[in-house]
Steps between C-alpha positions, in 0.01 A plus 500: 500500500783602268730267694311186392639493141851558638463209744372273223799596283743434786345161567521410132867600482587317822342183362719510189760227500315284753510223241875464555505497880496198730368511854717371782251214547550388138879526535486296822282243323757458221794488741320247720458273196874510430537782247844662506455867601704626205266321255187688610424740214212722395407658168278786388238357267243765397145364512593209727496467879740282700305219666670460838334165570694361201840600639723207590797280440572342162745211479766485770535870580338689214211745513167517323188718490207580273381838377133510396297758307146600606360285217697189606803506271810357674874555481736278694825626655774247579850562626758225543872444504672365197645579165291608205645530151410438136524120540277497809256729320446244225499190726292607800122476453301823513315528834167312489523435124333178388626275364815546708719400206353765267764684299616820669563820304774711659600859434783668690518876555653754740265396785518123474316227313150506360361146473178372344332162453139394429318814613718573802795734528751632750790736548811393690768735634817404685564689825832398656497125567122479455248537223166680512220359285160654421257271320142500378265422215556694179137614528543618863805725476700644211869458435593864565329496841695188600824653376453830683399327825787248500750777415382689811494196730651580837566327828235552765610667821550200728568643844437214738498125510172321554397439857603150605235232521357472847598189691225251581292558811623302800237253613499355850284200412745325266686205651878489479490131400287295265338617179458860611121490513335728758420355839121472509460310824174562678550641848276473809140592437527477124 
């Protein structure tokens, strides 16, 4: 029975980092919704688990997902193309802040921009021609956690394109003329 503790330890170690991994099904889901493959990112967010059902497209070709803690705290990941600078930092509303026109406090550092407005905050980092944004309530996640996670943001390993949508089933009872309604004529004996 001395092997049991070793197996438990191995399982615990192998589960480390699972928060920053996307399944192929989640990647296919995002790609199928129009997300650009190079905009699919993941982060390591200690105490939070990636919710694969939240993975999807944001905007025209951006990417979004939620990370949730066991007690329900949420952090939102968004990746999109575009420029982000000091002017954008001050003008763009903080994610989910209400009212939308609330004043935004911006602080720039070596990682990117820390932004805060009315109880919500986020960290934004530029990666090539895109920006990665991690946002949440001030009471749900601290600034340092956001900063560390956004600094370590990395592209997910996108290896395949999503399977194409299946074509509709061919039906033999649809007329080639008229309104396309099925032919429901009653035959002999019916």
